[in-house]
C-alpha positions in Angstrom: 0.1 0.3 0.0 1.0 3.6 -0.4 2.1 6.0 2.3 -0.1 8.8 3.1 0.8 11.9 1.1 -0.8 15.6 0.9 -2.7 16.9 -2.3 -2.1 20.4 -3.5 -4.2 21.9 -1.2 -1.6 20.2 1.7 -4.8 18.2 3.0 -3.6 15.4 4.1 -4.8 12.1 2.2 -5.7 8.5 3.0 -4.3 6.2 -0.1 -5.5 2.7 -1.1 -9.1 3.5 0.7 -10.8 0.4 -0.2 -7.9 -1.8 0.5 -6.9 -0.2 4.0 -11.0 -0.4 5.1 -11.0 -4.1 4.4 -7.5 -4.8 6.3 -9.3 -2.7 9.4 -10.9 -5.9 10.5 -7.4 -7.5 11.0 -5.9 -4.6 12.5 -8.5 -2.6 14.7 -9.0 -5.4 17.6 -10.9 -3.3 20.0 -14.2 -2.3 18.1 -17.8 -4.0 17.7 -17.8 -6.7 15.2 -21.2 -5.3 13.5 -18.6 -2.2 12.9 -16.2 -4.1 11.2 -19.1 -5.8 8.9 -20.3 -2.2 8.4 -16.5 -0.9 7.6 -16.3 -4.1 5.0 -19.5 -2.4 3.0 -17.9 1.0 3.1 -15.0 -0.8 1.6 -17.2 -2.7 -1.2 -18.8 0.4 -2.4 -15.2 2.7 -2.2 -12.5 2.6 -5.1 -9.3 2.5 -4.2 -8.4 6.1 -4.8 -6.9 9.4 -2.4 -9.3 10.9 0.1 -9.1 13.7 2.6 -10.9 13.1 6.0 -13.6 15.1 5.3 -14.1 12.5 2.1 -13.9 9.6 4.8 -16.5 11.9 6.9 -18.8 11.8 3.4 -18.1 8.0 2.7 -19.3 7.3 6.3 -22.5 9.6 5.9 -23.5 8.0 2.8 -22.6 4.2 4.1 -25.4 5.2 7.0 -27.7 6.3 4.8 -27.5 3.2 2.7 -27.6 1.4 6.5 -30.8 3.4 7.3 -32.4 2.6 4.3 -31.1 -0.6 3.9 -30.2 -0.3 0.3 -26.9 0.2 -1.8 -27.1 3.9 -3.1 -24.1 3.9 -4.7 -24.3 3.6 -8.5 -23.5 0.3 -9.7 -21.6 -1.1 -6.7 -22.9 -4.0 -4.6 -25.7 -5.5 -2.8 -26.8 -3.9 0.4 -25.7 -6.9 2.8 -28.2 -8.8 4.6 -26.4 -8.9 8.0 -26.2 -5.5 7.9 -30.1 -5.1 8.4 -30.0 -7.4 11.7 -26.7 -5.4 12.8 -28.3 -2.0 12.5 -28.9 -1.1 15.9 -25.5 -2.2 17.0 -23.7 -0.4 14.2 -25.3 3.2 14.9 -25.2 2.7 18.5 -21.5 2.0 18.3 -20.3 4.5 15.9 -18.4 6.0 18.3 -16.1 3.3 17.8 -15.5 4.2 14.2 -12.5 6.6 14.4 -10.4 3.7 16.5 -10.6 2.0 13.1 -9.2 5.2 11.6 -6.5 5.6 14.3 -5.3 2.5 12.6 -5.3 2.6 8.7 -4.0 6.3 8.2 -1.6 8.4 9.3 -1.5 10.4 12.7 -2.1 13.1 11.1 -5.3 11.9 9.0 -6.8 10.2 12.0 -6.5 13.2 14.3 -8.1 16.0 11.7 -10.9 12.9 10.9 -11.5 12.4 15.1 -12.2 16.4 15.0 -14.3 16.3 12.1 -16.2 12.7 13.4 -16.9 14.3 16.7 -18.7 17.3 15.0 -20.4 15.5 12.5 -21.6 12.5 14.8 -20.7 11.9 18.2 -17.7 12.3 20.9 -15.5 9.6 19.4 -14.0 7.0 21.5 -10.5 8.1 22.9 -7.4 6.4 21.1 -6.0 3.3 22.3 -2.6 3.9 24.4 -0.2 2.0 22.3 2.7 2.8 24.3 1.4 0.4 27.2 4.1 -2.4 28.2 3.7 -6.2 27.4 3.9 -8.1 30.7 3.3 -11.3 29.2 0.6 -13.7 29.9 0.5 -17.8 30.6 -2.0 -19.8 28.6 -3.2 -22.8 30.5 -4.9 -24.2 27.6 -6.6 -22.7 24.6 -8.9 -20.1 26.1 -7.7 -19.8 29.6 -5.4 -17.4 31.3 -3.5 -18.0 34.4 -3.5 -14.7 36.2 -2.2 -16.0 39.3 0.9 -13.1 38.9 -1.7 -10.5 38.1 -3.6 -8.0 40.3 -7.1 -9.0 40.0 -8.4 -5.4 40.3 -6.3 -3.9 37.6 -7.4 -7.3 35.3 -11.1 -6.5 35.6 -10.4 -2.5 35.0 -8.5 -3.6 32.1 -10.7 -5.7 30.4 -13.8 -3.2 31.2 -11.9 -0.6 29.6 -11.1 -2.5 26.6 -14.6 -3.8 26.4 -17.3 -2.1 24.3 -21.4 -1.9 24.6 -23.0 -5.1 22.7 -26.8 -5.5 21.9 -29.0 -3.9 24.6 -26.0 -3.1 26.5 -26.1 0.2 24.9 -29.1 1.2 26.7 -26.7 1.1 30.1 -23.0 2.2 28.6 -21.3 4.3 30.7 -18.2 5.7 28.5 -16.2 6.5 31.3 -12.9 4.5 32.2 -12.9 2.4 35.1 -10.2 2.8 37.8 -8.2 -0.4 40.2 -9.7 0.9 42.8 -13.5 0.9 41.7 -12.6 -2.6 40.6 -11.4 -3.4 43.5 -14.6 -2.3 45.0 -16.4 -4.2 42.6 -14.8 -7.6 43.4 -15.6 -7.2 47.1 -19.5 -8.1 45.6 -18.5 -10.6 43.3 -16.1 -11.8 41.0 -18.5 -13.0 38.1 -19.1 -10.4 35.6 -21.6 -11.2 32.4 -22.0 -7.0 31.8 -20.9 -4.2 33.3 -22.3 -0.6 32.0 -23.5 -2.4 29.6 -20.1 -3.3 28.4 -19.7 -7.2 27.5 -17.4 -8.8 29.7 -18.5 -12.8 29.9 -15.8 -13.5 32.4 -15.3 -14.7 36.0 -12.4 -13.6 38.1 -13.4 -16.4 41.2 -9.9 -18.3 40.6 -6.5 -17.7 39.8 -7.6 -18.6 36.1 -9.8 -16.6 33.8 -11.6 -18.6 30.9 -11.5 -16.1 28.0 -13.8 -17.4 25.3 -17.0 -15.2 26.5 -15.1 -12.1 26.4 -13.2 -12.8 23.0 -16.5 -13.9 21.4 -17.6 -10.4 21.3 -14.6 -8.2 21.9 -12.3 -10.2 19.4 -10.0 -13.1 18.9 -7.2 -12.9 21.8 -8.7 -9.8 23.1 -8.5 -10.8 26.4 -5.2 -12.1 26.2 -3.7 -9.1 24.6 -5.4 -7.1 27.6 -4.1 -9.4 30.6 -0.5 -9.1 28.9 -0.5 -5.2 29.4 -1.6 -5.9 33.5 1.9 -5.7 35.8 3.2 -8.6 37.3 3.2 -8.6 41.0 4.5 -11.8 42.0 
């Protein structure tokens, strides 16, 4: 793929738009899977041309219009995907995660400008993911089971919560504020089993020194729990 460049008006460009939108599923892991389905649709109606941040806003706006009307309004493109009809509610409610996709497929300059325009046009964007966190490693007991005996459970809970996203009707209870370790420690005094928390899908138990990650990963992406836990400090 080409590197991003600038046009004659010194506007930052995202190149190879369709290819990069298709690649989003592989590089942006912490967004709702329904949003990846929607991004695949955007790729299918895009060409591999260059686009400015406002152009991406326009493309997103047109794709959302298609979603609302459940038909493809792009001339001579594709049939509107059936799965998007059933995922409409989740896509619209999870739209604030879309800038995280742009963060992964575009340059920082493009992503910053897009995030500003997105917030002005649609809603407050989810904050960028901190990519500077150290990887402390994780011990895999067996597929889908992680050893957390050397981790602070409160830190694990807070990290899993902050890297999860609302799913289904969880949007009705969604709280965008991140959880602190102290808040997580208080929650663990009440229970160690978490299905949903403030609308975010969890599907985990911290009752023992191992965590079954299957439920969390099913809605947050393959290997999501393992990646999150690996960034929690080792205390032993």
